[in-house]
N, C-alpha and C positions, 0 to 999 in steps of 0.2 A: 504494500500500500504506500502511496505517496500523496502528500499534500503539496500542491503546486504553488499556492499563494494564499494570502489572507488579507482581508480588508476589515478594519476596525473603525467604529465610530462610537465615541464616548464609552470605551471599555477601559475600566480602571483609570490609569493616568494618560491614556491615549485619546486625544481629541479626535484625531483622524490619522489613519495609518493604512498604507498600501505597500505590501512587500511581496516579492517573488522569491521562492526558495530554491535551493539546489536540491536535486533529487537524491543526493547521498548525505552530505555533511554540511551543517550550517552552524557557524560559531558566532555567538553574540557577546561582544565585549563591551565593557563600560563600568563605571563606578557603581557602587551600591545605590539602591533606591532610584534608579533611572528608568526602570521599566522592563528589565530583562526577564524577571520572574513572571511579570504580568503577561508578557508575550507568550511564554510557554503555557501559561494558564489558559490563554485564549485558544491555543491549539488543542489542549487537552479537553476543553469544553465540548468540542465536537464529538468526542468519544462518549456518548451517553447523555449529553446535555446537562452536565453539572461541573462545577469547579472542583479541583482537588484541594482547595484551601477553605472553602466556605460552602455551607448548604443553602445560603441565601443568595439568590440571583440579584436581589436588590443591591447587595454590596459590590457587585461588579460594575454598576453604573458610575460613570465619572462624576466626581463631586459636583453637586448643584445642577445636574442635568436630568432631563425627564425620562431618558431611555438609553439603551445601547443597541447597536446593530453590529453583527459580525457576519462575514461571508468568506467562503473558501471553496477552492476547486480541488477535487480529489481524483486520483487514478487508482483503481483497484483491479484485481484480476477478473472482476465481474463487469467492469466498464468504468467510464468517467461520469462524474456528476458534480453539480454545484449545490452547496448547502448554505442557506441563510437562516439566521435566527435574530429575533428581536425581543427585547424585554422592556417593559415600562415600569415606572415607579408605582403604578396602580396594580402591578402584579400580573399584567397580561403578557403572555408569551406566545410567540408565533414562530413556527418552523416551516421552511420551504425547501424542497428538494427539486431541482430543475424547474423552479417557479411554480411548483404544485404544493399546496398546503399539506402538511403531514402532522401526525400526532407526536411523533418521536424522531430522533436522529437515526440515520441509516445504521443498521447493525454491522455493516461492513467497515465502519470507521473504528479502528482500534488504536489505542495509545497507552504506553506505559511510561510513567513519570517517576523520576527520582528527584527529591528535594530535601534540603536540610531538615525540614520538619519530619521526614520519614524516619529519622534516627530514633524517634519515640517508639518505633516498632520493636526495638530491642529493649529499651529500658522503661518504656511507658506502660500505661495500664493495659489490661487484657482487651478492653473495648477497641483500642486502636488496632490491635492485631486481628480481631474479629472483623473490623471494618475493612482491613486490607484483604483478607480472604474473601469477604463478600463482594467487594468491588472487582477483584480480579476474576473470581468465578463468574460474576455477571457478564464479563467480557467473553468468557469462554463458553458459557452455557446460556442460550437465548431465553430459557424459561426460568433460570434460577432467581432472577430479581423478582418475578411474580410470586414464586414459592416463598421467598423470604418476606415479601410484603404481606402475604396471607398469614404467615406464621406470626409476624409482629402484631398483626391485627388481633389474632386469636389470643396471643399472650396478653395484650392490653386488656381484653375483655375478661380473661381469667383472673388477672391480677385485681381487676376492679371488683369482681365477686369476692375474692379473698379479703380485700381491704374493707369492704362494707359488711363483712360477715358479722352477724349477731347470734343467730341460731345455728348451731353446728350442723344439725341434721339437714336443715334447709340449705345451708351452704354446700354440703356434700352433694346434695341433689343438683344444685345449680352447677357445681363444678363438673359433674358427670356430663353435662351438655357440651362442655368445652374440651374435655379431656381427649376424646378421640380425634378431634380436629387438631389439637395441639400435637398429638402423637403423629397424625397423618403428615402434617406439614413439617414438623420438627425433625422427623426421621429423614425426610427428603433433604432438608438443609444439611443434616449431619452426614448423610451419604455423600452428597456433593463435596462437602469439606474433606471427608476422609479420602475420597478419590483424588482430589487435587493435592492433598498433603503427600500422598503416596508418590505422585509425580515430582512434586516440589522437593521432597526429601532427597531423591536420587540426583536430580539436576543441580540443586543448590550445593550439594556436597561436592560435585565435580567442579562447578564454577568457583566455589570458594577455594578449593585446593589450587586451582590455576591462578587465581588472584593472589594467593599467598605463596606462590612458587613451591607448592607441595609441602609447605612448612606447618600448616595448621589444618584442622578438620572442623567441619560444621555439621551439626545434626539437629533435626527438627523433631519435636514431639507434640502431638495434638493431645491436649488434656481435657477430658470431659468428665462430668459427674457420674456418667454411666459406665459400667464395665462392658466395653464393646471390643470386638475384634475388627481390625482395619479391613479385613477381607469379607466381612459379613454382607449378605444381601439385604435389600431394603426391608423385607418381611422380618428378618431376624432383628433388625434394629427396632422395628415397630414393637415387636414382642417384648424386647428388653426395656424399651422406653415405658411401655404400659406397666410392666411388672414393677419397675423401680419408681415410677411415678406414684403408684399405690403405696409403696413403702415409705415415701416421704410425706404423704398426705397429712399425717398428724402434725408434723413439724411445720408444714406450709400453713395449716390453720392457725398455728401458734404465732408464726412470724408474719402471716398475712401477705405472702408473696410466693410466686412460683420459683421453686428451688432447683428445678431440673430442666435441662434443655440446652440447645446450642447457644442461647443468649447468655449463658454463664461460662462457656468454654474458653479455652485459651490455647495459644500456640507458643510453646517454649522453644528457645534457641540455645544450643549448647556449642561451645568452642572447646575442643579437646576435653570433653567430658565435664567442663565447668559451665554453669549457667551464665550465658552472656549478659543477662540482666544485672548480675552482680559483679562480674569480673571484666567485661569487655572494655577495652580502651576506646577512645573516640575513633581512631582509625579502624579498629576491629568492628565497631558498630557500623561504620560506613560500608565496610567490606561485606558484612552480613546482609545489609539491606540491598547492596548492589547484586549480590548473589541471588537473592530472592527475586529482584526485578528482572535480571537477565534470564532467570529460569522461566519466569512468566512469559517473557518475550518468546522463548522457544516453545512453550506450551500453546500459546496462541497460534504460532506458526503451524504447529502440528495439527491443530483443530481446524483452522480456517484456510490453510494453504498459502498464506503469505504473512510476512512480518508486519507487526504493528509499527507505528511511529514511536521512536524512543526519544524521550525528553529528559535531559540531564542538567539539572539546575545546580550549579556550584558543586559539581561532583569531584573535581580534581584536587581541591585545596588540601585534603587530608590524606591523599594517596601518594605512596612512594612511586618511584619510576617504574618498577616491575609491574605494579598494579595498573598504572596508566597505560603501559605498553599492552597489557592483556586486554584492557578495555577498548583500546584502539583496534586491536585485532578483532574483537567482537563487532565493532562498527563496520569493519571491512567486509563483513559477511553480506552486505547489501541492505542493511537496515537504515532507512532514512533517519538521521539522528540530528537533534538540536541540542547544542551545548552552550551554557553560559559561563562566563568567567570575567575577572577583572583585568587579566592580562593574557595575551596569547601564549607567552612563554610558560605561564602557569598551567595552561591546558595541555600543550604538546611540546614539552621539553624533550629535545633530541628525537622527536618522532615526526616524520613528514607524512602528512595525509592531505590529499587534495580536498579543499573545502571552500565554501563561500563564507567570507568574513563580513560581519556587520558591526558597526559601532552604534550603541544606543546611548543617547544623551537627552534627558528631560523629555521623554516620551516621543523622541524622533529617532528614526532608524535610517542609517545610510550605509551603502556598500563600501567596503574598504578596498 
């Protein structure tokens, strides 16, 4: 997949921008707070219609303006198309593909982004790691986002019953109405996560070994409140979910919250048998996240038949030369890549890669 160009109006700090991209590598240089991250964010927005930095589209509108418009041309193995999107301060959103109104962005648009905020995947709360899994599985599986949305809806209703419980017998009767739906959707979420972890574990271990020049190992472990086997089929997961949900029912009534399900699970990362959350250095954290992101790139390629766009925001600042060299090697595979940095030497020290270079200053972009 390739993004050929982008046009922005009132997006973040960009009043008006029109830029054409190289089909392979694009490097955006400039001081901090000039708009480099905002430009990558606008590209990522086309992959599902949401920002990687905020859940509120309103925050993407340039200060004191009533709307934003974005437009881009894409080439995929299924064909070429133009996508436009607009959002107003009143909350109205419009999406057009080849000038035809659509309810959502084309599923062919895929993007994987690395940003400094992603370091919380290692040392941050479990919710961030769950969000990471859900976002990436959503790019790989067309139905996953709908399943997750239904699960979240059922979970809210079930928690509401628990929170408002007065009479235990009546509460148990009300819970029984939601239990099977929670099990139905929750087991599907869990199955999808277990499947992706199985692929991620293998790929990320290989990528991490290469990034560290075979000096360190990385391992993933999916942690769930249920005793499950990674190779179980969906029906097995449903049966175990049902059984263990009944076992915690008494405690749920006491705490008035749903205690079991994928909404409470976590993804643990280990480096050489040590939990990365407790022991990883800044450079190791960055390498862990890179290994995960590059693995997702390969999984998307395997599922959809072409690479997604790769967006790397300030990725090189904490990497030594061997890790930079490996990353450049990955880029040479034919992945259209967008990289930000404050200095070109900081990005490609002693590495020569053909690229289109841009300078970003105060919301303006020019080719170098």
